[in-house]
N, C-alpha and C positions, 0 to 999 in steps of 0.2 A: 523662365516660365516654360511649363510643359503642358501640352494638350493631351488629355487622356480620354479615350473613347469609352466613356462610362459616365453614368450620372454621379453627381456630387455625393450622394449617400453611399454609393459603392466605394468610392475613393476614401471617404471618411472612415468607413468600417476597417479598411486595411491600414489607414494612417494611425488609428487609435488601438489597433491590435498589437500593442507594444511587445508582447511575448512572442510575436511572430517575426519581428524585424530581422532576426538572424537568417531567416529564409530568403530575404530579398534585399535588405539594405547592404550597400557595399562595405560599410565600416562600423555600423552601430548595431548592437544587440542589447536587449534588456532581459533581466532575470524574470520578470513577471509584469503583469499589468495591474494598475491600481483597480480597486473595486469600482471606483467611479472616476470618470475623466472630468475632474473639476479643478478649479483653481485651488492651489495648496497641495494637491496630490504630488507625491514624489515617485520617481521611477528610477530604479537602480540598474546599471548596466555597464557596458564597456565599449570603448572605441578601440578597434584594431584594424590593421591594414591602412592603406593610404599613406600619407607622409609622416604621420605622428606615431610615436611609440604606443604600444598598447597601454591603456590606462582605464581604471575604473572611473565611472561617472555617476553622478546623481543629478537628474533633471527634475526641476520643480515646475509644475504647470502653473502659469501665472494668468492665463486668459483662455477661455473656451467659449466659442459661439458655434455650437454644433449645428449643422455639419459644415460650417463655412470657415472657421478660423481656430487655430490652435497655436498657443505660444508657450514655450518653456524656456527656463533659464538654467544655466549650469556654470559653476565656477564661483569666483568670489571677487568683490570689488577691491580687495587687497592686492589682487594680481590681475586676473582677467575674468570678467563676467560676460558670458555670451547669452544673448536673448535671441532665440531662434523662432521664426514665425512661419507658419504654413497657412496659406490662404487658398481656398477652393471657390471658384466662381463658375456657376452653371452657365452654359452657353446655349443659345437658341437651338442649336442642332443636337442637343442632348449630351454633348461632351462636357468635360470639366477642364477649366484652365487652372493649373496648379502652380502656385508661386511659393518658392522656398527662399527665405532670406535670413540674414543674421546681422545683429548689431553687437558691437563689443564696447564694454565699459571697463573702467578700473585702471589701476596704476600702470599696468604694463600693456594696455590696449594699443597704444601707439606702435608697439613693436610688431603688431600684426599687419600694419599697412602694406609692407612689401608682399605679403602672402595673399592679399585680397583677390587678385586675379585667379590664383590657383584655387582658392575657396569657391569662387563663382563657378569655375569648371566642375568642382566637386559637387556643388548643388545641382548642376545640370545632370551629372551622372546619377545622383540620388533620384532626381525626378524621372529619369529614364527607367531606373530600376523599379520605382513605384508604378509607373505606367505598365511595365511588363507584368508585374505582379497582379495588378487590377485587371488588365485586359486578358492575360493568359493564365492567371492563377499559378504561375511558376516563377522561379527566380529568373532574372534576366542575365544574359551573357555579359551585360555591362557591369554586373556586380563583381566580376573577376578583377582582381587587383592587377593593374597594368604593370608590365615589366619595368 
């Protein structure tokens, strides 16, 4: 969970500006954003940096409750399907509580169990980068790939 000093609507705007991810996200960039952020829309991009080798990805939006919840999936049940959820909760002080989580399904999902602690740290880094982008309008130093 990450606390962001901005209203939910401001965080949502950055979260769904998929074509801007390369400016702030530590490992994920998208080629473009869909015309509408709706279930069924696909977003093509790539993962680079972090522990994984660079790879092209296609995320399919499966649930949207603007400006509170966004869920996308990528991969395949034949191997590994990841369902990534972003939840934004407005706080009484005007800040936003941002929760980033992922579930894995598929034939090879059990192979990820040893990596779950590392992934949790990665989500914390992603949340810090989102916070910096929303609060400062600039990339965060946290987006730099660690040595």
